[in-house]
C-alpha positions as CSV (number, residue, x, y, z in Angstrom):
1,X,-2.3,-15.5,3.3
2,X,-3.0,-12.0,4.4
3,X,-2.7,-11.4,8.1
4,X,-6.2,-11.6,9.7
5,X,-5.6,-8.3,11.5
6,X,-4.8,-6.5,8.3
7,X,-7.8,-7.9,6.6
8,X,-10.0,-6.9,9.6
9,X,-8.6,-3.3,9.3
10,X,-9.4,-3.1,5.6
11,X,-13.0,-4.3,6.3
12,X,-13.4,-1.8,9.1
13,X,-12.0,1.1,7.0
14,X,-14.4,0.1,4.2
15,X,-17.4,0.3,6.5
16,X,-18.5,3.7,5.1
17,X,-18.7,2.2,1.6
18,X,-20.9,-0.9,1.5
19,X,-20.1,-1.9,-2.1
20,X,-16.4,-1.7,-1.4
21,X,-16.7,-3.7,1.8
22,X,-18.9,-6.3,0.0
23,X,-16.2,-6.7,-2.7
24,X,-13.5,-7.1,0.0
25,X,-15.6,-9.8,1.7
26,X,-16.2,-11.6,-1.5
27,X,-12.5,-11.6,-2.3
28,X,-11.6,-12.8,1.1
29,X,-8.0,-12.8,2.5
30,X,-5.6,-12.8,-0.4
31,X,-2.2,-14.3,-0.8
32,X,0.7,-11.8,-1.1
33,X,3.2,-13.4,-3.5
34,X,6.9,-12.9,-2.9
35,X,8.8,-10.6,-5.3
36,X,8.9,-12.0,-8.7
37,X,12.3,-10.6,-9.7
38,X,15.7,-11.1,-8.1
39,X,16.6,-7.4,-8.1
40,X,15.0,-4.0,-8.4
41,X,16.8,-3.6,-11.7
42,X,15.1,-6.7,-13.1
43,X,11.7,-5.3,-12.0
44,X,12.5,-2.0,-13.6
45,X,13.4,-3.7,-16.9
46,X,10.0,-5.3,-17.0
47,X,8.1,-2.1,-16.0
48,X,9.9,0.0,-18.6
49,X,9.5,-2.4,-21.5
50,X,5.8,-2.9,-20.7
51,X,4.9,0.8,-20.3
52,X,1.9,1.8,-22.3
53,X,1.4,-1.6,-23.8
54,X,-1.6,-3.9,-23.8
55,X,-1.2,-7.4,-22.4
56,X,-1.0,-8.8,-25.9
57,X,1.6,-6.3,-27.2
58,X,3.7,-6.8,-24.1
59,X,3.7,-10.5,-24.4
60,X,4.7,-10.3,-28.0
61,X,7.6,-8.1,-27.3
62,X,8.8,-10.3,-24.4
63,X,8.6,-13.3,-26.6
64,X,10.9,-11.6,-29.2
65,X,13.2,-10.5,-26.4
66,X,13.4,-14.1,-25.0
67,X,14.0,-15.5,-28.5
68,X,16.8,-13.0,-29.1
69,X,18.4,-13.9,-25.8
70,X,18.3,-17.6,-26.6
71,X,19.8,-16.9,-30.0
72,X,22.6,-14.9,-28.3
73,X,23.1,-17.6,-25.6
74,X,22.2,-14.9,-23.1
75,X,19.3,-13.7,-21.1
76,X,17.0,-10.7,-21.4
77,X,19.0,-9.0,-18.7
78,X,22.2,-9.8,-20.7
79,X,20.7,-8.1,-23.8
80,X,19.8,-5.0,-21.8
81,X,23.3,-4.9,-20.3
82,X,24.9,-5.3,-23.7
83,X,22.8,-2.4,-25.0
84,X,22.6,-3.4,-28.7
85,X,20.1,-0.7,-29.7
86,X,19.4,-2.2,-33.1
87,X,18.8,-5.6,-31.7
88,X,16.5,-4.3,-29.0
89,X,14.6,-2.1,-31.4
90,X,14.2,-5.1,-33.6
91,X,12.4,-6.8,-30.7
92,X,9.9,-3.9,-30.7
93,X,11.4,-1.7,-28.0
94,X,11.3,2.0,-28.8
95,X,14.4,4.1,-28.9
96,X,13.3,5.9,-25.8
97,X,12.8,2.7,-23.9
98,X,16.2,1.4,-25.1
99,X,17.8,4.5,-23.6
100,X,15.8,4.0,-20.4
101,X,17.0,0.3,-20.1
102,X,20.5,1.5,-20.6
103,X,19.9,4.1,-17.8
104,X,18.8,1.3,-15.4
105,X,21.9,-0.7,-16.2
106,X,24.0,2.4,-15.5
107,X,22.1,3.2,-12.3
108,X,22.7,-0.4,-11.0
109,X,26.4,-0.2,-11.9
110,X,26.7,3.1,-10.0
111,X,25.3,1.5,-6.9
112,X,22.0,3.3,-6.9
113,X,19.9,0.1,-6.9
114,X,21.6,-1.7,-4.1
115,X,20.1,-3.3,-0.9
116,X,20.0,0.1,0.9
117,X,16.9,0.9,-1.1
118,X,14.9,-1.6,0.8
119,X,15.4,0.3,4.1
120,X,14.4,3.7,2.7
121,X,10.9,5.3,3.2
122,X,9.0,5.1,0.0
123,X,9.2,8.9,-0.8
124,X,13.0,8.8,-0.6
125,X,13.3,5.6,-2.6
126,X,10.9,6.9,-5.2
127,X,13.0,10.1,-5.6
128,X,16.1,7.9,-6.4
129,X,14.2,5.8,-8.8
130,X,12.6,8.8,-10.5
131,X,16.1,10.1,-11.2
132,X,16.6,7.3,-13.7
133,X,15.5,8.0,-17.2
134,X,12.2,6.4,-18.1
135,X,11.2,5.9,-14.4
136,X,8.3,8.0,-13.1
137,X,6.2,8.0,-9.9
138,X,3.8,5.3,-11.2
139,X,6.7,2.9,-11.9
140,X,8.3,3.8,-8.5
141,X,5.0,2.9,-6.8
142,X,4.8,-0.4,-8.6
143,X,8.4,-1.3,-7.5
144,X,7.5,-0.3,-4.0
145,X,4.4,-2.4,-3.9
146,X,5.5,-5.5,-5.7
147,X,9.3,-5.6,-5.2
148,X,9.8,-4.1,-1.8
149,X,6.4,-5.0,-0.4
150,X,5.9,-1.6,1.1
151,X,2.5,-1.9,2.7
152,X,1.3,1.7,2.6
153,X,1.6,3.1,-0.9
154,X,-1.5,4.5,-2.6
155,X,-0.7,4.5,-6.4
156,X,-2.9,7.5,-7.2
157,X,-1.5,7.6,-10.8
158,X,-2.9,4.1,-11.5
159,X,-6.0,4.1,-13.7
160,X,-7.2,0.7,-12.6
161,X,-6.9,1.1,-8.9
162,X,-8.3,4.7,-8.9
163,X,-11.1,3.8,-11.2
164,X,-12.2,0.7,-9.2
165,X,-12.1,2.7,-6.0
166,X,-14.2,5.5,-7.5
167,X,-16.7,3.0,-8.8
168,X,-17.1,1.2,-5.4
169,X,-17.3,4.3,-3.3
170,X,-18.8,7.0,-5.6
171,X,-16.0,9.3,-4.5
172,X,-13.6,11.1,-6.8
173,X,-11.1,12.1,-4.1
174,X,-9.5,8.7,-3.9
175,X,-6.5,9.9,-2.0
176,X,-8.8,10.9,0.9
177,X,-10.7,7.7,0.7
178,X,-7.6,5.6,0.7
179,X,-6.2,7.5,3.7
180,X,-8.6,5.6,5.9
181,X,-6.9,2.3,4.9
182,X,-3.4,3.5,6.1
183,X,-1.0,1.9,7.0
184,X,-2.1,-0.7,4.4
185,X,-3.0,1.3,1.3
186,X,-0.8,-1.0,-0.9
187,X,-2.9,-3.9,0.3
188,X,-6.0,-1.9,-0.7
189,X,-4.6,-1.4,-4.1
190,X,-3.9,-5.1,-4.5
191,X,-7.5,-5.8,-3.6
192,X,-8.7,-3.3,-6.1
193,X,-6.6,-4.9,-8.9
194,X,-7.9,-8.3,-7.9
195,X,-11.5,-7.1,-7.9
196,X,-11.1,-5.4,-11.3
197,X,-9.4,-8.5,-12.7
198,X,-12.2,-10.8,-11.4
199,X,-14.8,-8.5,-13.0
200,X,-13.3,-8.9,-16.5
201,X,-11.8,-12.4,-16.4
202,X,-13.7,-15.7,-16.5
203,X,-14.2,-17.1,-13.0
204,X,-12.5,-20.3,-14.1
205,X,-9.3,-18.5,-15.2
206,X,-8.3,-16.1,-12.4
207,X,-5.2,-14.0,-13.1
208,X,-2.1,-15.1,-11.1
209,X,0.3,-13.0,-9.1
210,X,3.6,-12.2,-10.7
211,X,5.3,-15.4,-11.8
212,X,8.8,-16.0,-10.6
213,X,12.0,-15.6,-12.5
214,X,13.6,-18.8,-13.8
215,X,17.3,-18.6,-13.7
216,X,18.5,-15.3,-15.2
217,X,15.3,-14.8,-17.2
218,X,13.4,-11.6,-16.7
219,X,9.6,-12.1,-17.0
220,X,6.7,-9.7,-17.2
221,X,4.8,-9.3,-14.0
222,X,1.1,-9.9,-13.3
223,X,-1.4,-7.2,-14.2
224,X,1.1,-4.9,-15.8
225,X,-0.8,-4.0,-18.9
226,X,-4.1,-3.2,-17.3
227,X,-2.4,-0.5,-15.2
228,X,-0.3,0.8,-18.0
229,X,-3.2,2.3,-19.8
230,X,-2.3,5.6,-18.1
231,X,0.5,7.6,-19.9
232,X,3.9,6.3,-19.1
233,X,6.2,8.3,-16.8
C-alpha cells in the first residue's frame, strides 16, 4: 500500500481544493502495482499498439496479435522483432505503428533501452525515448510512471488526469495545481485515474492495475485506452 507519509502529503496539498481532498479520502491509500512488463521495450510495444484506440479496439487487436503469435509458435514480442509488416497489418496495426514497433526493436538492439535508463532523471530519459519513432512525451510519461515508478511526473498531455483535476479543482492551470503535490505528482495522477475509473465503472467491478506478463507474452496495461483519447505522439 501507499506509504502513509506520501498519502498525508497528498491530502495536505489538496487542502485548498475540498472536492479533490474528499475524493482522495474516499479512495484511501492505494496499492502501487509492480511494473507489468519485463523491459521498457515491452512496455513501449504496448503503448504504441494501443495509441488512439478505445479499450474494445485495443483488446481486439491484441487478441489477433496473440493468436498470430500462437500460430507462429512465437510471442507478440517475437512478432514485433521479426517485423513481418503484412502479418502485423493483418492484425490491425497500421503501417505507421508497424514502423514504430520496428524502431523500438532497433533502439533496444542499439542499447538505448538498457538498465541505465532507470537511473536517469525523467527529462533525460524522456528525451531518449522521444527520439524513437512513434514515441512522444505522453508515452514517455506513461513509461516513467508505470515502468520506472518515477514518483514525480505530471502527465500534462493526458486527457483523463488533466480533465479530472480540472473538474475537482475548478482550475485550468493544472501544471500549477499539480506543483503543490511534488515530489509525488505521479501518485496524484494515479489517484486521478482511479477516481475517474471509479466514476465510470460499476462499484462491483473496479478496474485493476496493469496485469503482469506471463512468460514472454506482452499484454496491454491497465487504463491505456481511456488516456489515449488524446492525439497520439
